[in-house]
C-alpha positions in Angstrom: -44.6 15.2 34.9 -48.5 16.2 34.7 -49.9 16.8 31.5 -52.3 20.0 31.0 -56.0 19.0 31.0 -56.4 19.8 27.1 -53.7 17.3 26.0 -54.1 13.7 25.4 -51.6 10.8 24.5 -51.4 10.1 20.7 -50.1 7.5 18.6 -46.9 8.0 15.9 -48.4 7.7 12.3 -46.1 5.7 10.2 -45.5 6.4 6.7 -44.8 2.8 5.1 -43.5 4.1 1.7 -41.3 6.7 3.6 -40.0 3.9 6.0 -39.2 1.3 3.1 -37.4 4.3 1.2 -35.5 4.9 4.6 -34.8 1.3 4.7 -33.6 0.9 1.2 -31.1 4.0 1.2 -30.0 3.8 4.6 -30.3 0.6 6.5 -29.7 -2.1 3.9 -26.9 -1.9 1.4 -28.9 -3.6 -1.4 -32.4 -4.9 -2.2 -31.1 -8.6 -2.1 -31.2 -8.4 1.6 -35.1 -9.2 1.1 -34.2 -13.1 0.5 -31.8 -13.0 3.7 -34.5 -11.6 6.0 -37.0 -14.1 4.7 -34.7 -16.8 5.4 -33.6 -15.7 8.8 -37.5 -15.4 9.8 -37.7 -19.2 8.7 -34.7 -20.3 10.7 -35.9 -18.8 13.7 -39.5 -20.2 13.2 -37.7 -23.6 12.9 -35.6 -22.9 15.8 -38.7 -22.0 17.9 -40.4 -25.3 16.3 -37.5 -27.5 17.8 -38.1 -26.0 21.1 -41.6 -27.2 20.8 -40.4 -30.8 19.6 -37.0 -31.2 20.6 -36.9 -34.8 20.0 -37.8 -34.3 16.2 -35.2 -36.1 14.3 -32.5 -33.6 12.6 -33.6 -32.6 9.2 -37.5 -33.1 9.8 -38.3 -29.7 9.4 -36.8 -27.4 6.8 -37.0 -24.3 4.3 -38.2 -24.5 0.8 -37.6 -21.9 -1.9 -39.6 -21.2 -5.0 -39.0 -18.8 -8.0 -40.1 -18.9 -11.6 -40.0 -15.2 -12.5 -43.5 -14.5 -11.6 -43.5 -15.1 -7.8 -40.9 -15.8 -5.2 -42.1 -17.9 -2.1 -40.3 -19.1 1.0 -41.9 -21.7 2.8 -40.7 -23.2 6.3 -42.0 -25.8 8.6 -41.6 -23.7 11.7 -43.7 -22.9 14.6 -46.0 -20.7 12.6 -48.5 -18.0 13.6 -51.8 -17.7 15.3 -54.3 -15.2 14.4 -53.4 -13.0 17.5 -49.7 -13.6 16.6 -50.4 -12.2 13.1 -52.3 -9.0 14.6 -49.4 -8.6 16.9 -46.4 -9.2 14.9 -47.2 -8.2 11.5 -49.1 -5.1 12.1 -46.7 -3.8 14.5 -43.3 -2.5 13.2 -40.4 -3.2 15.1 -42.0 -5.8 17.5 -40.1 -9.2 18.0 -42.0 -12.2 17.9 -39.2 -13.9 19.9 -39.9 -11.3 22.9 -43.5 -12.3 22.7 -42.6 -15.9 23.2 -41.3 -15.2 26.5 -37.4 -14.7 25.3 -35.7 -11.8 26.7 -34.3 -9.2 24.3 -30.5 -9.3 23.6 -28.5 -7.5 26.0 -24.9 -6.4 25.7 -22.8 -9.2 26.7 -19.7 -8.9 29.0 -16.7 -10.6 28.2 -17.5 -14.2 27.7 -21.0 -14.1 29.4 -23.7 -16.6 28.5 -26.9 -15.2 26.7 -29.8 -15.8 28.9 -32.3 -18.5 28.2 -33.2 -19.0 24.5 -32.7 -15.5 22.8 -29.2 -16.8 21.6 -30.9 -19.2 19.1 -32.7 -16.5 17.0 -31.1 -14.1 14.5 -33.4 -11.5 13.9 -36.7 -9.9 14.2 -39.7 -10.9 12.2 -41.8 -7.7 11.6 -38.9 -5.3 10.5 -37.1 -8.2 8.2 -40.4 -8.5 6.6 -40.7 -4.9 5.6 -37.5 -5.4 3.3 -39.6 -7.6 1.0 -41.0 -4.1 0.0 -38.0 -3.4 -1.6 -38.8 -5.6 -4.4 -42.5 -6.1 -4.0 -45.6 -4.0 -3.5 -47.5 -6.7 -1.9 -46.4 -9.5 0.8 -48.7 -12.6 1.1 -48.4 -14.7 4.3 -49.9 -17.9 4.9 -49.3 -19.4 8.4 -50.4 -22.2 10.7 -49.5 -22.5 14.3 -47.7 -25.5 15.6 -48.7 -25.0 19.4 -52.6 -25.4 18.8 -53.2 -29.0 17.0 -56.3 -27.9 15.6 -55.3 -24.3 14.8 -56.9 -22.7 11.8 -54.6 -21.4 9.0 -54.1 -17.6 8.9 -53.8 -15.4 6.0 -52.0 -12.1 6.2 -51.8 -9.4 3.2 -49.8 -6.4 3.4 -49.5 -3.7 0.8 -46.8 -0.9 0.4 -49.3 2.0 1.1 -49.7 0.5 4.6 -52.6 -1.1 4.7 -53.2 -4.9 5.2 -55.9 -7.3 5.8 -56.2 -10.7 8.1 -58.7 -13.6 7.5 -58.6 -17.1 9.0 -58.8 -20.2 6.6 -59.7 -23.8 7.2 -56.9 -25.9 8.4 -56.9 -27.6 5.0 -55.6 -24.3 3.3 -52.1 -25.2 5.1 -52.1 -29.0 6.1 -49.0 -28.7 8.1 -47.5 -26.0 10.6 -45.2 -23.7 9.3 -45.4 -20.5 7.2 -45.5 -19.4 3.5 -44.4 -15.9 2.5 -44.9 -15.2 -1.4 -44.1 -12.0 -3.0 -45.2 -10.9 -6.4 -42.1 -8.9 -7.7 -42.4 -5.2 -9.1 -41.2 -5.0 -12.7 -38.1 -3.0 -11.6 -37.1 -5.8 -9.3 -36.5 -8.3 -11.8 -32.5 -8.2 -11.3 -33.2 -9.5 -7.7 -36.3 -11.9 -8.3 -35.5 -14.2 -11.2 -34.8 -17.8 -10.6 -31.1 -17.8 -11.0 -30.6 -14.8 -8.9 -32.9 -16.4 -6.2 -30.9 -19.5 -6.3 -27.5 -17.8 -6.1 -28.7 -15.4 -3.2 -30.0 -18.5 -1.3 -26.5 -20.2 -1.6 -24.7 -17.0 -0.7 -26.5 -16.2 2.5 -27.6 -19.7 3.7 -24.5 -22.0 2.6 -23.7 -22.8 6.3 -27.3 -22.9 7.7 -27.9 -25.9 10.0 -31.5 -26.3 8.8 -31.9 -28.1 5.1 -32.7 -25.5 2.3 -34.1 -26.5 -1.0 -34.4 -24.4 -4.1 -37.4 -25.4 -6.7 -37.4 -23.2 -10.0 -40.9 -24.4 -10.9 -44.1 -26.5 -9.6 -43.3 -30.2 -9.6 -39.7 -30.2 -10.3 -36.9 -31.3 -8.7 -35.4 -29.3 -5.7 -31.7 -28.3 -5.8 -30.2 -28.5 -2.2 -28.8 -25.0 -1.3 -26.6 -26.4 1.6 -26.0 -29.9 0.9 -23.2 -30.2 3.2 -22.3 -28.8 6.8 -19.3 -26.5 7.1 -15.9 -28.3 6.7 -14.8 -27.7 10.1 -18.1 -29.2 11.4 -17.4 -32.7 9.3 -15.6 -35.6 10.0 -12.6 -36.6 8.4 -10.7 -39.5 8.1 -7.0 -38.2 8.9 -5.8 -34.7 10.1 -4.2 -34.4 6.5 -7.6 -34.9 4.8 -9.0 -32.5 7.4 -6.5 -29.8 6.5 -6.8 -30.3 2.6 -10.7 -29.9 2.9 -10.2 -26.8 4.9 -7.8 -25.3 2.4 -9.9 -26.3 -0.5 -13.1 -24.4 1.3 -10.7 -21.4 1.4 -10.0 -21.5 -2.1 -13.6 -21.9 -3.2 -14.7 -19.0 -0.6 -11.6 -16.6 -1.4 -10.2 -17.6 -4.8 -6.8 -18.3 -3.9 -4.7 -21.0 -2.5 -4.0 -20.4 1.0 -0.3 -20.6 2.3 -1.8 -22.4 5.2 -5.1 -22.4 7.1 -5.6 -22.0 10.8 -8.7 -23.7 12.4 -10.3 -21.4 14.7 -12.7 -22.4 17.8 -13.8 -20.5 20.4 -16.3 -22.6 22.4 -17.1 -20.0 24.7 -19.2 -17.8 22.2 -19.8 -20.9 19.8 -17.4 -19.5 17.0 -15.8 -22.0 14.7 -14.4 -21.2 11.2 -10.9 -21.1 9.5 -8.2 -18.2 8.8 -6.5 -18.6 5.3 -3.0 -17.2 5.2 -2.5 -15.0 1.9 0.2 -16.4 -0.2 1.2 -12.9 -1.2 2.2 -9.8 0.6 -0.5 -7.3 1.3 0.2 -3.4 1.0 0.7 -1.8 4.1 -2.6 -0.5 5.7 -4.7 -2.5 3.6 -7.4 -4.7 5.4 -9.2 -7.5 3.8 -12.9 -8.0 5.1 -13.9 -11.3 6.5 -16.6 -13.6 5.8 -18.8 -13.7 9.2 -21.9 -15.9 9.7 -24.1 -15.6 12.7 -26.0 -19.0 13.3 -25.1 -19.9 9.8 -26.5 -17.0 8.2 -24.1 -14.8 6.3 -23.9 -11.3 8.1 -20.9 -9.8 6.1 -18.3 -10.4 3.6 -16.3 -7.4 4.8 -16.2 -7.5 8.4 -12.8 -5.9 9.3 -13.6 -5.5 12.9 -13.3 -9.3 13.6 -9.5 -9.2 13.9 -6.8 -6.5 14.9 -5.3 -4.4 12.1 -2.2 -6.1 12.2 -3.5 -9.6 11.2 -3.8 -8.2 7.3 -2.2 -11.2 6.4 -5.2 -13.7 6.8 -8.9 -14.0 5.3 -11.3 -15.6 7.7 -14.6 -17.5 7.5 -16.5 -18.1 10.7 -19.8 -18.9 12.1 -20.6 -17.5 15.6 -23.6 -18.3 17.7 -23.0 -15.1 20.2 -21.9 -12.3 18.1 -24.5 -9.4 17.9 -25.5 -8.2 14.7 -26.1 -4.2 14.2 -29.7 -3.3 13.1 -29.3 -3.8 9.5 -27.5 -7.4 10.3 -24.8 -6.4 7.7 -21.9 -5.9 10.5 -20.9 -6.7 13.8 -22.1 -4.6 16.9 -18.7 -3.4 18.7 -19.2 -4.6 22.4 -17.3 -6.4 25.0 -18.0 -9.8 23.3 -16.6 -8.7 20.0 -13.6 -7.2 21.5 -13.3 -10.8 23.5 -13.4 -12.5 20.3 -10.9 -10.3 18.4 -8.2 -10.9 21.2 -8.8 -14.5 21.4 -8.7 -14.6 17.3 -5.3 -12.8 17.7 -4.0 -15.1 20.3 -4.6 -18.2 17.9 -2.7 -16.3 15.0 0.2 -15.8 17.4 0.0 -19.5 18.6 0.2 -20.4 14.9 3.1 -18.2 14.1 4.9 -19.9 17.2 4.2 -23.3 15.8 5.5 -22.6 12.5 8.9 -21.1 14.0 9.3 -24.1 16.1 8.2 -27.0 13.8 7.9 -26.0 10.2 10.9 -23.6 9.1 10.0 -23.9 5.6 6.5 -22.6 6.0 8.0 -20.0 8.3 10.5 -18.8 5.6 7.5 -18.6 3.1 5.4 -16.9 5.2 8.1 -14.2 6.3 9.0 -13.9 2.6 5.3 -12.7 2.0 4.3 -11.3 5.1 7.4 -9.7 7.2 5.9 -6.0 7.5 3.0 -7.6 9.3 5.1 -9.6 11.6 7.3 -6.5 12.1 4.3 -4.6 13.0 3.1 -7.3 15.5 6.7 -7.7 17.0 7.0 -3.9 17.7 4.1 -4.6 20.4 4.6 -8.2 21.2 7.6 -9.3 23.2 6.8 -13.1 22.6 6.7 -12.8 18.8 9.7 -10.6 18.9 11.8 -13.3 20.8 10.8 -15.8 18.3 11.0 -14.2 14.9 13.2 -11.1 15.1 16.5 -13.0 14.2 14.6 -14.5 11.2 13.0 -11.3 9.7 14.6 -9.9 6.7 16.3 -6.5 6.5 18.2 -4.4 4.1 22.0 -4.0 5.1 25.5 -3.5 3.9 25.6 -7.2 3.6 22.5 -7.2 1.3 19.1 -8.4 2.2 19.4 -10.8 5.2 18.3 -12.1 8.5 19.2 -10.2 11.6 20.6 -13.5 12.7 23.2 -13.8 9.8 24.0 -10.4 10.0 24.8 -10.7 13.9 27.0 -13.4 13.2 29.6 -11.1 11.5 28.9 -7.8 13.1 29.0 -7.8 16.6 28.5 -3.7 16.4 25.2 -3.0 14.3 24.7 0.6 13.2 21.3 1.5 11.8 20.4 4.6 9.9 17.4 6.7 10.5 16.4 6.9 7.0 16.3 5.0 3.5 18.2 8.0 1.7 21.0 8.0 4.5 21.4 4.3 3.9 22.0 4.7 0.4 24.4 7.5 0.9 26.7 5.5 2.8 26.0 1.7 2.1 29.0 1.2 -0.3 31.4 3.1 1.5 30.3 1.6 4.9 30.6 -2.1 3.5 33.9 -1.2 1.8 35.0 0.1 5.5 33.8 -3.3 7.1 31.0 -1.3 8.9 27.8 -3.4 9.6 24.7 -1.0 8.5 20.9 -1.7 8.6 18.7 0.4 6.6 16.6 1.6 9.5 14.4 3.9 7.1 11.5 1.4 6.4 8.4 1.2 8.7 9.3 -0.7 12.1 12.6 -1.7 11.3 15.0 1.1 13.3 13.0 0.4 16.4 13.3 -3.3 15.8 16.9 -3.4 15.0 17.3 -1.3 18.4 15.9 -4.2 20.0 18.1 -6.8 19.1 20.3 -6.9 22.0 17.2 -8.2 23.8 17.7 -11.4 21.8 21.4 -11.5 20.9 23.2 -9.9 24.4 26.4 -10.1 22.6 25.5 -7.5 19.8 25.5 -4.0 20.3 23.5 -1.6 18.3 24.0 2.2 17.7 22.4 4.8 15.2 24.8 5.9 12.5 26.0 9.3 12.6 28.4 11.3 10.2 31.1 11.2 12.8 30.9 7.5 13.1 31.5 7.0 9.2 34.0 9.7 8.8 36.1 8.2 11.6 36.5 5.2 9.5 37.9 7.0 6.6 41.5 7.2 6.2 43.1 10.7 6.2 45.7 11.8 3.5 49.4 12.4 4.3 50.2 16.0 5.4 52.1 16.7 1.9 49.0 15.5 -0.2 46.8 17.7 2.0 48.8 20.8 1.8 49.1 20.5 -2.2 45.3 20.3 -2.4 44.7 23.2 0.2 44.2 25.7 -2.4 41.6 23.7 -4.2 39.9 22.8 -1.1 39.6 26.4 0.1 37.9 27.3 -3.4 35.6 24.2 -3.4 34.6 25.2 0.4 33.7 28.8 -1.1 31.8 27.4 -3.9 29.6 25.1 -1.8 29.2 27.8 1.1 25.7 28.5 0.0 24.7 24.7 0.8 26.6 24.9 4.2 28.8 22.4 3.0 32.4 21.7 4.0 34.7 19.9 1.8 37.4 17.3 3.0 40.1 15.0 1.6 40.2 11.5 2.5 40.9 7.8 1.3 38.5 5.3 1.2 37.0 2.1 -0.9 35.8 2.0 -3.4 38.0 3.7 -5.5 35.8 4.4 -8.1 33.8 6.6 -6.0 35.0 10.3 -6.6 33.1 11.8 -3.5 30.8 10.9 -0.6 28.2 13.6 0.3 27.5 13.1 4.1 24.3 14.9 5.3 21.3 13.9 7.5 17.7 15.2 7.1 17.9 16.5 10.4 20.8 18.7 9.8 19.1 20.1 6.4 16.2 20.7 8.4 18.1 22.5 11.2 19.8 24.5 8.4 16.5 25.4 6.7 15.3 26.7 10.1 18.4 28.9 10.7 18.2 30.6 7.2 14.4 31.0 8.0 15.5 32.8 11.3 18.0 35.0 9.5 15.6 36.1 6.7 12.9 36.9 9.7 15.4 38.9 11.9 13.7 41.1 14.1 10.2 40.0 13.7 7.8 38.1 15.9 8.4 35.1 13.8 12.2 35.3 13.6 12.3 35.6 17.7 10.5 32.2 17.5 12.7 30.5 15.0 15.7 32.0 17.0 14.9 30.5 20.1 14.4 27.1 18.4 17.9 27.7 16.5 20.7 25.3 17.4 24.3 25.3 16.0 23.2 23.8 12.4 25.5 21.0 11.6 27.0 21.5 8.1 27.0 18.9 5.3 30.3 17.2 4.4 31.4 16.5 0.8 34.4 13.9 1.1 36.5 13.7 -1.8 38.1 10.4 -2.4 42.0 10.8 -2.9 42.3 7.1 -4.5 40.0 8.2 -7.5 42.2 9.4 -10.5 39.4 11.9 -11.2 39.9 13.6 -7.7 43.9 13.4 -8.0 43.6 15.3 -11.4 40.9 17.7 -9.8 42.5 19.0 -6.8 45.6 20.1 -8.8 43.5 22.5 -10.9 44.9 26.0 -10.5 42.6 28.1 -12.8 40.0 29.4 -9.9 36.9 29.2 -12.3 37.4 25.7 -13.3 38.1 24.6 -9.7 35.0 26.1 -8.7 33.0 24.5 -11.5 34.6 21.0 -10.7 33.5 21.2 -7.1 30.0 21.9 -8.0 29.9 19.1 -10.4 31.4 16.7 -7.6 28.6 18.0 -5.3 26.1 17.6 -7.7 27.1 14.0 -8.6 27.4 13.3 -5.0 23.9 14.6 -4.2 22.4 12.5 -7.1 23.8 9.3 -5.9 22.4 9.8 -2.2 19.1 9.6 -4.2 17.5 12.2 -1.6 15.0 14.9 -3.1 17.1 17.7 -4.7 16.5 21.3 -3.8 15.9 23.9 -6.7 19.3 25.6 -5.9 20.9 22.0 -6.2 19.1 21.2 -9.4 20.1 24.3 -10.9 23.8 23.9 -9.8 24.0 20.3 -11.6 22.8 21.7 -14.9 25.1 24.9 -14.6 28.0 22.9 -13.7 27.5 20.5 -16.5 27.4 23.3 -19.0 30.1 25.1 -17.7 32.4 22.1 -18.2 31.0 21.5 -21.3 32.0 25.1 -22.4 35.5 24.8 -20.9 36.1 21.3 -23.1 34.8 22.9 -26.3 37.0 26.2 -25.8 40.2 23.7 -24.8 39.6 21.8 -28.1 39.2 24.9 -30.2 
């Protein structure tokens, strides 16, 4: 596009105070990140120094932190800056020193692709990271000397929160060795983040796994305290596998505050990822996910990185250190790209392999794991055929034989019936158990779907949904003479319960202590409600729609138990009103025992029938 003659290129003007406010409120989660950014800059400078001097012994170059309440200072033995570097990197917001050193910028990584050249060795950007210091200070002082030129002078840069800065060169004696020192004079309102104890704690928090030695000093001339005295436990040598396992478990306990049920070592060489997954010793509420502690090249990125594992893996918490994962702009979470997706899949496979090993070689560990985390495993088994084959027989379910595994249950029940809801199971459990039926509660998350897949593992087992017809078919009919004697009562009872679309029948079943059984499904109740709405809306558009959807509404059944002494007395009642009241009371009691939510009409019926029976008893006594 050709610009009109009266136009000219212009440069954006940056309000530094406004930019710092933007960083503090929208990019960074807390002012404490200033120290992480300074440490990252120091680590990147050390990495570049190592590129210049690859033969230098490990530990030759390090980072030193100073805090005495009046200043915070971070000093490194890194590559340092020349005067030209200072003008380029510290005066241009967002400019990366790594790019100018001939290192290509980070590009999205496809699958397990390698990072190009040296860019993977660096963590962040010097310029934008240094701006975070304005969150706690109004002035930043940088003193640096380049390692690229032996006789390079020292360079001083002073930046202020109003956007102004000064640069001057100093004799080499101002900084005898190459490297960089950044000094902050904290504002009065930043004491929470800059007092010596807090600086020491933040250094350990962010830098405990850094490869370069980090030392903290709380005053001039005092002894320094190492911030990261040991390498990560997975990077250290251990005399035996048992000692290694104990060291990993102790580290997990130190980081997360619980004793892991077990630790799973994680190692993905293709992306330079190492770490551990700690199996939680207690169940986690469904849908709740714990964050994971993620380091990138040793620097802590996030303590709440949920994206590193799939949703179903909420039974572990991880500590990982990776080389090739890509941070977001704030460097407080991970960038969602193909590399992260590949890492997530690979870590999920490690967890599956751990479950498989426990199932094959450590039944005690497997039992303790399933006792705490059967819901997580069930969610995995629904979508993972391998886990399904390994663990379905061992998963606990609620059944008419109590809480047991499907393997145990299938040994005594070749036909397994499964309910569609918890309330349906509670309605029929006692009766089905007495009748010898094997019923599994399929009302909990994943259970019904998993039980239906049992024949894939146990071909001799048949699984079917439980319906009222199946149950009533196992209830014994009464003899004809008894049924005829109760016919009048049953007719009155049906009339009394017609408002609930409920039929009444007389059968014999165990246990004899149960006077009545209400057989009704949630689907049947919904269909009856829809039919009733259609009748009420007869003739209107809404009524036509409901009428088109209407099916023959299945009726509920109140089955009276002839073996129960109370029922034998009730069916002989001749008085119409008392017969009606007793039928309502039996219906109400059976509805309560089903533990399903009561409709308002049912609650009213229970109260009315109780009061009517009480009034009848009082009249009889008087």
